[in-house]
C-alpha positions in Angstrom: -110.8 -25.1 62.4 -107.9 -26.8 64.3 -108.1 -29.7 61.9 -108.3 -27.4 58.9 -105.2 -25.7 60.1 -103.4 -29.0 60.5 -104.1 -29.9 57.0 -103.2 -26.5 55.9 -99.7 -27.0 57.6 -99.4 -30.4 56.0 -99.8 -29.2 52.6 -97.5 -26.6 53.0 -94.8 -29.1 54.2 -95.5 -31.2 51.0 -95.3 -28.4 49.0 -92.0 -27.0 50.7 -89.9 -30.3 50.5 -89.5 -30.5 46.9 -88.4 -26.9 46.7 -85.3 -27.6 49.1 -84.4 -30.4 46.7 -84.6 -27.8 43.7 -82.7 -24.7 45.2 -80.2 -26.0 47.6 -77.2 -27.2 46.1 -74.9 -30.2 47.1 -71.5 -29.4 48.2 -69.5 -28.2 45.1 -66.4 -30.3 43.7 -63.2 -28.8 45.0 -61.0 -27.0 42.4 -57.8 -28.2 40.7 -55.9 -26.0 42.7 -57.6 -26.8 46.0 -57.0 -30.6 45.4 -53.2 -30.2 44.7 -53.0 -28.0 47.7 -54.4 -30.4 50.1 -52.6 -33.7 48.3 -49.2 -31.4 48.9 -50.2 -30.8 52.7 -51.3 -34.5 53.2 -48.1 -36.0 51.3 -45.5 -33.7 53.5 -47.2 -34.9 56.5 -46.6 -38.6 55.2 -43.0 -37.8 54.7 -42.4 -35.6 57.7 -44.0 -38.1 60.1 -42.3 -41.3 60.0 -44.0 -43.1 62.7 -47.4 -41.6 62.8 -49.9 -43.3 65.1 -51.6 -46.0 63.4 -55.1 -44.4 63.5 -53.8 -41.1 62.4 -51.6 -42.8 59.4 -55.0 -44.5 58.0 -57.0 -41.0 58.5 -54.3 -39.6 56.4 -54.2 -42.2 53.8 -57.8 -42.7 53.5 -58.2 -38.6 53.2 -55.3 -38.8 50.2 -57.4 -41.7 48.3 -60.3 -39.8 48.3 -58.4 -36.6 46.9 -56.8 -38.7 44.4 -60.2 -40.3 43.2 -61.4 -36.8 43.1 -58.6 -35.8 40.7 -59.4 -39.1 38.6 -63.0 -38.2 38.2 -61.9 -34.7 36.8 -59.4 -36.5 34.6 -61.6 -39.7 33.4 -65.5 -38.6 34.3 -68.1 -40.5 35.8 -71.8 -41.7 35.2 -72.7 -38.1 35.6 -70.3 -36.0 33.6 -67.5 -36.1 30.8 -63.9 -34.6 31.9 -63.7 -31.4 31.0 -60.5 -30.6 29.0 -60.0 -27.0 30.6 -60.1 -28.7 34.1 -57.6 -31.4 33.1 -55.2 -28.7 31.8 -55.6 -26.8 34.9 -54.9 -29.8 37.0 -52.2 -30.8 35.1 -50.6 -27.1 35.4 -50.7 -27.1 39.2 -49.7 -30.5 39.8 -46.5 -30.2 37.8 -45.9 -26.6 38.8 -46.2 -27.7 42.6 -43.7 -30.7 42.2 -46.1 -32.8 43.3 -45.1 -36.1 41.6 -41.6 -35.7 43.3 -43.7 -36.1 46.8 -45.9 -38.6 45.2 -42.8 -40.9 44.3 -40.9 -40.2 47.4 -44.1 -41.0 49.4 -45.6 -43.9 47.7 -44.0 -46.7 49.9 -45.6 -45.0 53.0 -49.2 -45.6 51.2 -51.5 -48.5 51.1 -52.4 -50.0 47.8 -55.5 -48.6 47.5 -54.1 -45.1 47.6 -51.2 -46.1 45.8 -53.3 -47.3 42.7 -55.7 -44.3 42.7 -52.2 -41.8 42.9 -50.6 -43.8 39.9 -53.9 -44.1 37.5 -54.0 -39.9 38.6 -49.9 -39.6 38.0 -50.1 -41.4 34.4 -52.7 -39.7 33.3 -51.1 -36.1 33.8 -48.5 -37.6 32.0 -50.3 -37.4 28.6 -52.4 -33.9 29.2 -51.5 -31.3 27.3 -51.6 -27.6 28.4 -51.7 -25.1 25.8 -50.7 -27.7 23.4 -47.8 -28.5 25.0 -46.7 -31.6 27.0 -45.2 -30.1 30.3 -44.8 -33.4 31.8 -42.1 -34.0 29.2 -40.6 -30.7 30.2 -40.8 -31.6 33.8 -39.2 -35.2 33.5 -36.3 -33.8 31.5 -35.5 -31.1 34.5 -36.1 -33.7 37.2 -34.4 -37.0 35.4 -33.4 -37.9 39.0 -37.1 -39.2 39.7 -36.7 -41.8 36.6 -33.6 -43.0 38.6 -35.9 -43.5 41.6 -38.5 -45.5 39.8 -35.9 -47.7 37.9 -34.2 -48.6 41.1 -38.1 -49.4 42.7 -37.7 -52.4 41.3 -34.9 -53.5 43.7 -38.0 -53.6 46.2 -40.8 -55.7 45.6 -43.1 -54.1 47.9 -43.0 -51.3 45.8 -42.3 -52.2 42.3 -45.5 -53.0 41.0 -46.7 -49.6 41.6 -43.7 -47.8 40.3 -43.5 -49.8 37.0 -46.9 -48.2 35.6 -46.0 -45.0 36.5 -42.3 -45.6 34.9 -44.0 -47.0 31.6 -46.2 -43.6 31.6 -43.2 -41.3 31.9 -41.4 -43.5 29.0 -44.2 -42.1 26.7 -41.6 -39.2 26.8 -38.7 -39.4 24.5 -36.5 -37.4 27.0 -37.1 -40.1 29.9 -36.8 -43.3 27.3 -33.3 -41.9 26.4 -32.2 -41.1 29.8 -32.6 -44.7 30.9 -31.0 -45.7 27.7 -27.9 -43.7 28.1 -27.8 -44.8 32.0 -26.3 -47.6 33.9 -29.4 -48.4 35.1 -30.7 -49.9 32.0 -28.6 -53.1 32.8 -30.6 -53.8 35.6 -33.6 -54.9 33.5 -31.7 -57.6 32.5 -31.5 -58.6 36.1 -35.3 -57.5 37.2 -36.6 -59.7 34.2 -35.3 -62.6 35.9 -36.8 -62.5 39.1 -38.1 -65.2 41.1 -41.4 -63.1 41.8 -43.7 -63.7 38.8 -45.3 -60.4 38.8 -42.4 -58.4 39.1 -40.5 -59.8 36.3 -43.3 -59.7 34.1 -44.0 -56.0 34.9 -40.2 -55.4 34.2 -40.3 -57.1 31.1 -43.4 -54.8 30.2 -41.4 -51.8 31.1 -38.4 -53.4 29.2 -40.4 -53.7 26.2 -42.0 -50.2 26.3 -38.6 -48.9 26.5 -37.2 -50.9 23.4 -40.4 -50.1 21.2 -41.9 -46.9 21.8 -39.5 -44.4 20.4 -37.8 -46.1 17.5 -35.5 -43.4 16.3 -34.0 -43.3 20.1 -33.9 -46.8 19.9 -32.2 -47.2 16.6 -29.7 -44.4 17.9 -29.0 -46.1 20.9 -28.5 -49.7 19.0 -26.0 -48.4 16.6 -23.8 -47.1 19.4 -24.4 -50.1 21.8 -25.6 -53.2 20.3 -22.3 -55.1 21.1 -22.6 -55.3 24.9 -26.3 -54.7 24.8 -26.8 -57.9 22.8 -24.3 -60.0 24.5 -26.4 -59.2 27.9 -29.8 -60.1 26.2 -28.2 -63.4 24.8 -26.4 -64.2 28.2 -29.0 -63.3 30.8 -32.3 -63.7 28.7 -32.2 -66.2 25.9 -29.8 -68.4 27.9 -31.8 -67.8 31.1 -32.5 -70.9 32.8 -36.3 -69.6 33.3 -38.7 -70.6 30.8 -40.8 -67.8 30.7 -38.0 -65.3 30.7 -36.6 -67.2 27.3 -40.0 -66.9 25.9 -40.3 -63.2 26.5 -36.7 -62.8 25.3 -37.7 -64.6 22.0 -40.9 -62.7 21.1 -39.4 -59.0 22.4 -37.8 -58.0 19.3 -38.7 -60.5 16.7 -42.7 -60.7 17.0 -42.6 -56.7 17.3 -44.3 -55.5 13.9 -42.8 -51.9 14.4 -39.3 -53.1 14.8 -36.6 -50.4 15.0 -34.4 -50.7 11.5 -31.3 -51.0 13.5 -32.9 -54.2 15.4 -34.0 -55.7 12.0 -30.8 -55.3 10.4 -29.0 -56.8 13.5 -31.7 -59.9 13.2 -31.0 -60.3 9.7 -27.0 -60.2 10.3 -27.4 -63.0 12.6 -30.5 -64.9 10.7 -28.6 -68.3 10.4 -27.5 -68.6 14.2 -31.1 -67.2 15.2 -32.7 -70.3 13.2 -30.2 -72.5 14.6 -30.6 -71.4 18.0 -34.1 -72.0 17.7 -34.2 -75.3 15.9 -32.7 -76.7 19.1 -34.6 -74.5 21.6 -36.8 -77.4 22.8 -38.6 -78.1 26.3 -39.5 -81.5 27.8 -43.0 -79.8 28.5 -43.5 -77.4 25.7 -46.9 -76.1 25.6 -48.8 -75.6 22.2 -48.9 -71.9 22.9 -45.1 -72.1 23.2 -44.7 -73.9 20.2 -46.6 -71.8 18.1 -44.7 -68.6 19.5 -41.6 -70.4 18.5 -43.0 -71.1 14.8 -44.2 -67.7 14.5 -40.6 -66.1 15.7 -39.0 -68.6 13.2 -41.3 -67.1 10.3 -40.5 -63.5 11.2 -37.0 -64.0 11.2 -36.9 -66.0 7.9 -38.9 -63.4 5.9 -37.2 -60.5 7.4 -35.7 -58.1 4.7 -34.8 -54.5 5.1 -36.4 -52.4 2.4 -33.8 -49.4 2.5 -30.0 -49.1 2.1 -27.9 -51.5 4.4 -27.4 -50.7 7.9 -23.8 -49.6 8.0 -22.8 -51.0 10.9 -23.7 -54.5 10.0 -20.3 -55.3 8.6 -19.2 -55.3 12.6 -22.0 -56.9 13.5 -20.5 -60.1 15.1 -23.0 -60.9 18.2 -23.1 -64.5 18.8 -26.9 -65.0 18.9 
């Protein structure tokens, strides 16, 4: 009888265990509001405590990384689920309404590389998320343009530049941000950033500069029509005539090799065609690579066949830039 009882209990346990897996759910994911609330709390903690104990600092940064990773999963999905548009919209709404981007930008220097990367992925994604068919990030950036200045000036710090750069390019998706940078004195800083001896920083700055000058064609055309004189003087002096080979190569390719050149840029290139071709013809390196020679040949070809299909650009007569 005892043996039968044991077998009976054992059989009961074998049946009961699977039922636990079926009826007991794992911990539910946090809602966008909960995630944003906890991120706000931790970012404020990091900003208030300039010198927390190292163990405490690492603990808070680890928590932030997990929260941003959870946000990233909501936005991008994972192997188990696709992103839900309604959830993405809700996260976008509470993120910008809570002014989390400002907290994040101010706090990025205090985070470690992993946390910065997770946070940047999230912030860049949220820049292009719509809420009720509107890009509320664009409205937010227009009202908080000072944050754009912080990101641009961030290139002055090599320790944080590579985190600010992708975030800045995400913001430049909005025309209002591009216009703000083009109309500010900070634009001139890029001519120096691109010449940085730090290769990664210089390359990132060049990528941002390229995005700024190619993303919004109407805004760039309007800017060049008013500022072509000083802009191309700086461009020629600091980039095309740079002693750095990489800088010169990037400068040559930026406008000419762009298949979607703003019309004003095409007009300026045409007006200076002979000078550009003469410059490129004499632009040789002692140790030029095949790749460099191919790039230069492509640029020469682009300039040689360049033409305007519409009416002439009105400012061409005044375009006396020395290329």
